C-alpha positions in Angstrom: 15.0 -7.3 31.3 12.6 -9.4 29.3 12.7 -10.3 25.6 10.0 -7.8 24.7 11.7 -5.3 27.2 14.9 -5.6 24.8 13.2 -5.4 21.5 11.3 -1.9 22.6 14.7 -0.4 23.6 16.2 -1.4 20.3 13.3 -0.2 18.6 13.4 3.2 20.1 17.0 3.7 19.4 16.9 2.8 15.6 13.3 4.6 15.2 13.4 6.9 11.9 10.1 8.3 12.1 10.0 11.7 10.6 13.2 11.4 9.8 12.9 12.5 6.3 9.3 14.2 6.9 5.9 13.0 8.5 4.7 11.9 5.1 8.0 10.1 4.1 7.1 6.6 2.9 10.5 5.3 1.4 12.2 5.2 4.8 15.9 4.6 4.5 15.9 4.6 1.1 16.2 8.3 1.4 19.5 7.5 1.6 20.5 6.8 -1.6 21.7 10.2 -3.0 23.7 11.3 -5.7 26.9 10.9 -4.0 25.6 7.2 -3.1 25.3 6.4 -6.8 28.7 7.9 -7.9 30.1 5.6 -5.5 28.5 3.0 -6.9 29.6 4.0 -10.1 33.4 3.9 -9.1 33.3 0.4 -7.3 33.2 -0.9 -11.5 36.6 -2.0 -11.9 35.9 -5.3 -14.3 32.6 -4.1 -15.7 32.0 -8.7 -15.3 27.9 -8.2 -14.3 26.4 -11.2 -11.7 22.9 -11.9 -11.5 21.7 -12.3 -7.8 18.0 -13.8 -8.7 16.4 -17.4 -8.6 14.5 -18.5 -11.8 10.8 -17.8 -11.4 9.7 -21.7 -12.0 6.7 -23.7 -10.5 8.8 -26.6 -10.7 11.8 -25.2 -8.7 10.9 -22.5 -6.9 11.5 -22.5 -3.3 7.8 -22.3 -1.8 6.8 -25.4 0.3 3.7 -24.3 2.3 6.1 -21.8 4.7 3.8 -19.5 4.2 0.3 -20.2 3.4 -0.7 -18.8 0.0 2.4 -18.1 -0.9 2.8 -19.7 -4.3 5.8 -20.5 -7.0 5.2 -18.6 -10.2 2.5 -20.7 -12.2 3.5 -19.6 -15.8 0.9 -20.6 -18.6 0.1 -20.2 -22.4 -2.8 -18.1 -23.6 -1.8 -18.3 -27.4 0.3 -20.8 -29.1 1.2 -19.8 -32.6 -2.1 -17.9 -33.3 -2.0 -16.5 -36.8 -2.4 -12.3 -36.6 -3.2 -12.3 -40.1 -5.2 -14.1 -43.0 -1.7 -15.4 -44.0 -1.0 -17.9 -41.5 2.3 -18.3 -42.4 3.0 -14.7 -42.3 3.0 -13.4 -38.6 1.9 -15.8 -35.6 2.0 -15.0 -31.7 2.6 -16.9 -28.9 2.0 -15.3 -25.5 2.2 -16.6 -21.9 0.9 -15.3 -18.4 1.7 -16.0 -15.1 0.2 -16.0 -11.3 2.5 -15.9 -8.4 3.0 -14.7 -5.2 5.1 -11.1 -5.2 7.5 -12.6 -2.3 7.9 -15.9 -4.0 11.2 -15.9 -4.9 14.5 -13.3 -5.0 12.4 -9.9 -3.8 12.2 -7.0 -1.5 9.7 -6.6 1.3 8.0 -3.3 1.1 7.6 -1.4 4.0 3.9 -2.4 4.4 4.3 -5.9 4.2 4.3 -6.0 8.1 2.7 -3.8 10.8 2.4 -4.1 14.5 0.7 -2.0 17.1 -1.7 -0.9 14.0 1.4 0.8 12.6 3.3 0.7 9.8 6.2 2.7 8.9 6.3 6.4 10.2 3.4 5.9 11.9 0.9 4.8 9.0 -1.9 3.0 10.3 -2.1 -0.5 9.3 -5.9 -0.2 8.2 -4.4 1.6 5.1 -3.7 -1.7 4.0 -6.7 -3.1 2.7 -8.1 -5.8 0.1 -7.2 -3.5 -2.8 -3.2 -3.2 -1.2 -0.9 -0.6 0.5 -2.3 2.8 0.0 0.4 3.9 2.0 3.9 2.5 1.9 3.3 0.5 -1.3 6.2 -0.8 -3.3 5.1 0.9 -6.4 7.0 4.1 -4.7 10.4 2.5 -5.1 11.0 3.8 -8.2 15.0 3.1 -8.4 17.2 1.0 -6.3 20.2 1.6 -7.2 23.5 1.9 -5.1 26.7 0.7 -3.9 26.4 -3.2 -2.6 28.5 -4.3 -0.3 28.9 -8.3 0.3 29.3 -9.3 4.0 30.1 -12.8 3.7 29.7 -14.0 7.4 29.9 -17.7 6.3 33.7 -17.0 4.8 34.6 -14.8 7.6 33.8 -18.0 10.2 35.8 -20.1 7.9 32.2 -22.2 6.6 30.6 -22.9 3.5 27.1 -22.3 5.1 26.2 -21.3 8.7 25.0 -23.5 11.0 20.9 -23.9 10.8 19.5 -21.6 13.2 23.0 -19.6 13.7 22.0 -16.2 15.0 24.5 -13.4 13.1 25.4 -10.8 15.2 26.7 -7.2 14.9 30.2 -8.7 16.0 29.7 -10.9 12.6 29.2 -8.2 10.6 31.9 -6.4 11.9 33.8 -9.6 11.4 33.0 -9.9 7.7 33.2 -6.3 7.2 36.9 -6.5 8.3 37.5 -9.5 5.8 36.1 -7.4 3.1 38.2 -4.7 4.2 35.5 -2.1 3.4 33.7 0.9 5.4 30.1 0.8 5.0 28.9 4.0 4.3 25.6 5.8 4.4 23.4 4.7 1.4 25.1 1.5 1.2 22.9 -1.6 0.1 24.5 -4.3 2.2 24.2 -7.9 1.2 24.8 -10.7 4.1 26.0 -14.4 2.5 25.2 -17.0 5.1 25.9 -19.7 2.2 22.6 -21.1 2.6 21.7 -21.3 -0.9 23.9 -24.4 -1.4 20.8 -26.3 -0.3 19.2 -25.7 -3.3 22.2 -27.2 -5.7 23.4 -25.4 -8.7 20.9 -24.9 -11.6 21.4 -27.2 -14.8 22.1 -25.5 -18.3 18.4 -26.1 -19.0 17.0 -24.1 -15.8 16.5 -27.4 -13.5 17.7 -27.6 -10.1 20.9 -29.8 -9.1 20.8 -33.1 -7.5 21.2 -31.9 -4.2 18.1 -29.6 -4.1 16.5 -29.7 -0.5 13.7 -27.0 -0.1 12.9 -27.8 3.3 16.3 -27.7 4.5 16.9 -24.6 2.9 13.7 -23.2 4.2 13.8 -24.5 8.2 16.0 -23.7 10.5 18.2 -21.2 8.7 20.6 -18.7 10.2 20.1 -15.0 9.7 20.2 -11.8 11.4 19.4 -11.1 15.1 17.4 -8.0 16.6 20.8 -6.5 17.9 22.1 -6.3 14.1 19.5 -3.2 13.9 21.3 -1.2 15.9 24.4 -1.8 13.6 22.7 -1.4 10.1 21.1 2.2 12.0 24.6 3.1 13.2 26.0 2.9 9.7 23.0 4.4 7.6 22.6 1.1 5.3 20.1 1.8 2.7 18.9 -1.7 2.4 19.4 -5.3 3.4 19.3 -8.7 1.8 20.4 -12.2 2.7 20.4 -15.5 0.9 17.6 -17.3 3.2 13.9 -17.5 3.0 13.6 -15.1 6.4 16.5 -12.9 6.4 16.4 -13.2 10.0 17.4 -15.8 12.1 14.1 -19.0 12.5 13.1 -20.4 14.9 13.0 -16.9 16.1 15.7 -15.7 19.1 12.8 -15.8 21.6 9.1 -18.0 21.2 7.4 -14.5 22.5 8.7 -12.1 19.4 7.8 -13.6 16.2 9.7 -12.1 13.1 11.3 -9.2 15.5 13.8 -8.1 13.1 11.1 -7.6 10.2 9.3 -5.2 12.7 12.5 -3.3 13.4 13.3 -3.0 9.9 10.0 -2.3 8.1 8.2 -0.4 10.9 10.8 1.5 13.0 13.6 1.9 10.6 12.0 2.1 6.8 14.8 -0.4 6.4 13.7 -2.3 3.0 14.9 -5.4 3.4 15.2 -8.6 0.9 15.4 -12.3 0.6 16.6 -15.3 -1.4 19.2 -13.5 -3.1 21.7 -15.9 -5.2 25.4 -14.7 -3.5 28.0 -17.7 -4.0 29.1 -16.3 -7.5 29.4 -12.9 -6.4 30.9 -14.0 -3.0 33.5 -16.5 -4.8 34.3 -13.2 -7.3 35.0 -11.2 -4.3 37.2 -13.8 -2.4 39.3 -14.1 -5.5 40.4 -10.4 -5.8 39.5 -9.1 -2.4 37.0 -6.5 -3.8 33.5 -6.5 -1.8 31.9 -3.7 -3.1 29.9 -3.4 -6.6 27.2 -1.5 -8.4 24.2 -3.0 -7.6 20.9 -2.6 -9.6 17.7 -3.9 -7.4 15.0 -2.0 -8.8 11.4 -3.8 -8.0 8.6 -4.2 -10.5 6.6 -1.1 -9.8 3.4 -3.6 -8.7 0.9 -0.5 -8.2 0.2 -1.0 -3.9 2.4 -4.1 -3.6 3.4 -5.1 -0.6 6.4 -6.5 -2.0 8.1 -7.3 -5.3 10.3 -9.9 -7.3 13.6 -8.8 -9.0 16.7 -9.9 -10.5 19.3 -8.1 -8.9 22.8 -7.3 -10.9 25.8 -6.7 -9.5 28.4 -5.2 -11.6 31.7 -5.0 -10.4 
């Protein structure tokens, strides 16, 4: 069986087209219902919150030309202590603007982000994405992304600080990490997969600048990540969304030279599974390992960019 034949077999098995109606544009996020959110609330024990987002910074950003045109945030001032009244000492205002790629840092990919065979999720035409953005499956439709988060610390389960470059994460690896966490992934859960790859970005200092060991190229390529076979695992567990602490999410370079970003296609097009990249998981992972609790309340709601193909996010995990 060729790599494409194996891909097609998995695609047929995990396809969710029509599952929530022919006009559905949310995919597996439909699985986050009231019961799933109550399960999330029940996961809060200490109330300690962990931010999981990278700084939105031009100097300390992670984009290094890997994706053409995807630039780090460029923030500039449009007003600096400008008087707003005749009395210049009474009230002044300072404001800034930003230009950025919506997927430049910690972010979610919207379901319209990729297509193949001329189609998006649920059989929507790829032509619905134009210079005006996504008329179908846009990120603005995801008005809330709040549920129970489950950390699958694959690196820790393998006894490593960080997985080897290009390590292909299998379904068996996910099972091993779930066993370490002593958790059963339930329908509607949001799964965060830790590889340890964030170590290459260093620890930010108190002024927000990056640590001394920062190596953006080593962070971006090659990277450990999910394999085609794991799509069956996420489908079997009815996972609502998945994110990793890597740039690509899936193993890169890809498993087969003839299939570029096949996990993106399976998740976004076939399953309607919202996926995220560059989640900062190390502090959360350390806390989970310390007390053995790997579930938490997670708010990772994207910014509602109308017709956007993705969105930056500063996720917060509350344990």
